[in-house]
C-alpha positions as CSV (number, residue, x, y, z in Angstrom):
1,M,58.8,121.3,27.5
2,R,59.7,123.6,24.6
3,F,59.5,120.7,22.3
4,L,55.9,120.0,23.8
5,K,54.3,123.1,23.4
6,T,55.6,123.4,19.7
7,T,54.2,120.0,18.9
8,A,51.0,121.1,20.7
9,D,50.8,124.7,18.6
10,T,51.6,122.8,15.3
11,I,48.7,120.1,15.6
12,K,46.5,123.3,16.8
13,K,47.4,124.9,13.9
14,Y,46.8,122.3,11.6
15,T,43.3,120.9,13.4
16,V,41.9,123.0,16.2
17,N,42.2,126.7,14.1
18,P,40.9,125.5,10.6
19,L,37.9,124.4,12.5
20,V,37.7,127.0,14.5
21,I,37.9,129.4,10.9
22,R,35.3,127.2,9.5
23,M,32.8,127.3,12.3
24,G,33.5,130.9,13.1
25,K,32.6,132.3,9.2
26,K,29.3,130.1,9.6
27,I,28.4,132.1,12.6
28,E,29.5,135.6,11.1
29,Q,27.5,134.4,8.1
30,K,24.6,133.7,10.0
31,R,24.5,136.2,12.6
32,F,26.8,139.1,11.3
33,P,24.7,140.6,7.8
34,G,26.2,143.8,9.0
35,I,29.6,145.3,8.1
36,P,32.2,144.9,11.2
37,I,33.8,147.7,13.2
38,I,37.3,147.5,14.2
39,I,38.5,150.2,16.9
40,G,42.4,150.9,16.9
41,A,44.8,153.7,18.3
42,C,47.8,154.2,20.3
43,P,47.6,152.2,23.5
44,R,46.0,154.3,26.0
45,S,43.6,156.6,23.9
46,G,40.3,155.5,25.2
47,T,39.8,152.3,22.8
48,T,38.3,150.3,25.7
49,L,35.7,153.7,26.4
50,L,34.7,153.7,23.3
51,L,33.9,149.6,22.8
52,S,31.9,150.1,25.9
53,I,29.9,153.0,24.7
54,L,29.2,151.3,21.4
55,A,28.4,147.9,23.2
56,A,25.2,149.7,24.6
57,S,23.7,149.2,21.2
58,D,21.4,145.9,21.0
59,R,22.8,146.0,17.1
60,I,26.6,145.3,18.0
61,F,27.8,142.5,19.6
62,A,31.1,144.2,21.0
63,V,34.2,141.3,21.4
64,P,34.9,142.0,25.2
65,N,39.0,141.0,24.7
66,Q,41.4,142.2,22.5
67,T,41.9,139.4,19.9
68,Y,45.4,140.3,18.4
69,A,43.1,138.9,15.2
70,F,44.9,141.5,12.7
71,S,48.5,141.8,14.1
72,R,49.8,138.7,12.5
73,W,49.4,138.4,8.1
74,T,50.7,136.4,5.5
75,K,50.6,137.6,1.6
76,E,50.7,136.2,-2.0
77,M,51.0,137.5,-4.8
78,D,47.8,136.7,-7.3
79,S,49.1,134.9,-10.2
80,Q,46.0,136.4,-12.8
81,S,46.0,140.0,-10.9
82,G,49.3,140.4,-9.1
83,E,47.4,142.1,-6.5
84,I,49.2,141.5,-3.2
85,K,46.7,139.2,-1.3
86,Y,46.6,139.0,2.8
87,T,45.9,136.6,5.2
88,A,45.2,137.1,8.6
89,L,47.1,134.4,10.5
90,R,45.2,134.8,13.8
91,I,41.7,135.2,12.5
92,D,40.8,132.1,14.8
93,R,41.4,134.2,17.9
94,L,38.2,136.5,16.9
95,Y,35.9,133.5,15.7
96,R,36.6,132.0,19.3
97,E,35.0,134.8,20.6
98,F,31.8,134.2,18.9
99,F,32.0,130.6,20.8
100,Y,32.8,132.0,23.9
101,N,30.8,135.1,24.6
102,K,27.1,135.1,24.7
103,I,25.9,137.3,21.5
104,P,23.0,139.7,21.9
105,P,20.0,138.4,20.2
106,K,19.8,141.7,18.3
107,A,23.1,141.9,17.0
108,V,23.9,142.1,13.2
109,R,27.5,143.0,13.3
110,W,30.8,142.7,15.3
111,L,32.9,145.1,16.8
112,E,36.5,144.5,18.0
113,K,39.1,146.7,19.7
114,T,42.7,146.1,19.8
115,P,44.8,149.0,19.6
116,K,47.9,147.4,18.1
117,H,45.6,146.9,14.8
118,V,46.4,150.2,14.0
119,K,49.8,149.0,12.4
120,S,47.5,146.7,10.2
121,Y,44.4,149.1,9.0
122,K,46.1,149.2,5.4
123,K,46.2,145.2,5.3
124,I,42.6,145.2,7.5
125,L,40.6,146.9,4.5
126,K,42.4,144.7,1.6
127,Y,41.8,141.7,3.4
128,L,38.1,142.2,4.3
129,N,37.6,144.3,0.6
130,N,37.2,147.3,2.3
131,R,33.8,146.1,4.0
132,V,34.9,147.3,7.4
133,Y,34.5,150.3,9.0
134,I,37.8,151.4,11.2
135,I,37.5,154.1,13.6
136,N,41.0,155.1,15.1
137,I,41.4,157.2,18.1
138,I,43.7,160.0,18.7
139,R,44.6,161.6,22.1
140,D,47.3,164.6,23.4
141,G,50.4,162.3,23.1
142,R,50.9,163.9,26.7
143,D,48.6,162.2,28.3
144,V,49.2,159.0,26.7
145,V,52.6,158.7,27.7
146,T,51.6,160.0,31.5
147,S,49.0,157.3,31.4
148,K,49.9,154.0,33.8
149,H,48.1,150.4,32.9
150,P,46.8,149.3,36.3
151,R,47.8,145.8,35.5
152,I,50.4,145.8,33.5
153,R,53.8,148.1,35.1
154,S,51.1,150.0,37.1
155,D,53.6,151.6,39.0
156,S,55.5,153.3,36.1
157,Y,55.0,154.7,32.6
158,Y,53.2,152.2,29.5
159,L,55.0,153.8,26.7
160,E,57.0,156.5,25.3
161,A,56.8,159.4,22.7
162,E,57.9,157.3,19.5
163,R,55.3,155.0,20.0
164,W,52.6,157.7,20.0
165,V,54.4,159.3,17.6
166,E,54.6,156.2,15.2
167,D,51.1,154.9,15.6
168,V,49.4,158.1,15.1
169,N,50.8,159.0,11.9
170,L,49.6,155.2,10.7
171,G,46.1,156.5,11.5
172,L,46.6,160.0,10.2
173,D,48.0,158.0,6.5
174,L,44.4,157.1,6.2
175,E,42.4,160.8,6.6
176,G,39.6,161.0,4.3
177,H,39.5,157.2,3.6
178,P,35.7,156.4,3.6
179,Q,36.3,153.4,6.0
180,V,38.3,155.2,8.1
181,L,37.2,157.6,10.9
182,N,39.6,159.9,13.0
183,I,38.1,161.0,16.2
184,R,39.8,162.7,19.1
185,Y,39.4,161.6,22.9
186,E,38.8,164.6,23.8
187,D,36.1,165.3,21.4
188,L,34.6,162.0,23.1
189,I,34.8,163.5,26.7
190,D,34.3,166.7,26.4
191,N,31.5,167.2,23.2
192,F,29.9,163.4,23.7
193,E,26.7,163.7,21.7
194,P,27.9,165.2,18.6
195,T,30.9,162.9,18.6
196,M,28.9,159.8,19.0
197,Q,26.3,160.9,16.3
198,K,29.3,161.4,14.2
199,I,30.7,157.6,14.8
200,Y,27.1,156.1,14.3
201,H,26.3,158.0,11.3
202,F,29.8,156.9,10.1
203,I,29.4,153.2,11.0
204,D,25.3,153.5,9.2
205,E,23.7,152.6,12.9
206,P,21.1,154.4,14.3
207,V,21.8,156.8,17.5
208,P,19.8,154.7,20.5
209,D,17.7,155.9,22.6
210,S,19.7,154.9,25.8
211,L,23.3,156.8,24.5
212,L,23.3,159.0,27.4
213,S,22.7,156.0,29.6
214,W,25.3,153.9,27.7
215,N,27.4,153.1,30.7
216,E,24.2,151.4,32.2
217,K,23.3,149.4,28.9
218,T,26.5,148.6,27.8
219,T,27.7,144.5,28.2
220,I,31.3,145.8,28.7
221,K,31.2,146.8,32.2
222,R,34.6,145.8,33.5
223,S,38.0,145.7,31.8
224,K,41.4,144.6,32.7
225,H,42.3,148.1,31.4
226,W,40.5,150.0,33.8
227,D,41.0,150.1,37.3
228,K,37.4,150.3,38.2
229,P,34.3,148.8,36.5
230,V,32.8,150.8,34.1
231,Q,31.2,154.6,35.0
232,G,30.5,157.7,33.5
233,L,32.4,160.0,31.6
234,Y,35.1,161.7,33.2
235,S,37.4,164.4,32.5
236,D,40.2,163.9,35.1
237,S,42.7,162.4,32.6
238,I,42.7,165.5,30.2
239,K,45.4,167.5,30.4
240,R,46.5,165.1,33.3
241,W,50.3,165.6,32.1
242,Q,50.7,169.3,33.8
243,K,50.4,167.7,37.0
244,P,54.0,168.4,38.8
245,E,54.7,164.4,39.1
246,H,54.8,164.1,35.5
247,K,57.1,166.8,34.4
248,E,60.2,164.8,34.2
249,K,58.2,162.4,31.8
250,I,56.9,165.4,29.7
251,D,60.4,167.2,29.8
252,R,61.9,164.2,27.7
253,F,58.5,163.8,25.9
254,M,59.4,167.7,24.4
255,Q,62.4,166.7,23.3
256,N,61.2,164.6,20.9
257,K,60.8,167.0,17.9
258,E,58.8,164.6,16.0
259,A,56.2,164.3,18.9
260,V,56.3,168.3,19.5
261,E,55.5,168.8,15.4
262,L,52.9,166.3,15.8
263,L,51.5,168.2,18.5
264,K,51.5,171.2,16.7
265,K,49.8,169.7,13.4
266,L,47.0,168.5,15.8
267,N,46.6,171.5,17.6
268,Y,47.4,170.6,20.7
269,L,50.1,173.2,20.7
């Protein structure tokens, strides 16, 4: 069985995938003249929410599934310039979404979110020659580690403090880069309009007239990362960590010196 799977993967790698990439690039060139947008973060930080909000714009094709298109790479040195060049090995997973989903007729750019892409921001910028806007979401680590995924380990916590520290620092490493914007989940909820105006300005898009009714206009109304269909904004999950049932988890979090220092640096403490 393993032999058959390996053989099928090899055939796919050298036949199907190159065809998907070639056709996907043609669709991209024809349909998406605008600069693409990528959302990343530590998991459970609100990436699906922001994807859904931006999907309310008819100028943006929001890829509904996490593609992991920029999670595996090869690199080689250019013999003339001496620069390192990266190739995204799973880029076909992005292009497949162009085939599988209906693209809004007025869409001029694509938007993709995979939290894990936070680990590849620098490679993505090189690979796309800085022709990309990256929105990185930061959220209070105590709320992040007390979040439970509705379909993955729904009866237990999803991640630990170490993952939050690592991923948040990767985003902060690019603070000030002209193609990268760090935003806070809490600002998205509590200061929605100013935060979204900032985001739309960053990605060089007009603010839609339907901004306040985004949940009615969005093309992303359901997600396996939510336990309910899309609703309006709610602040119930902010400071969730203060609930008594999370005390043991938070006690462990606060024993992590790096996590505490990062909370202080981000003014969460």
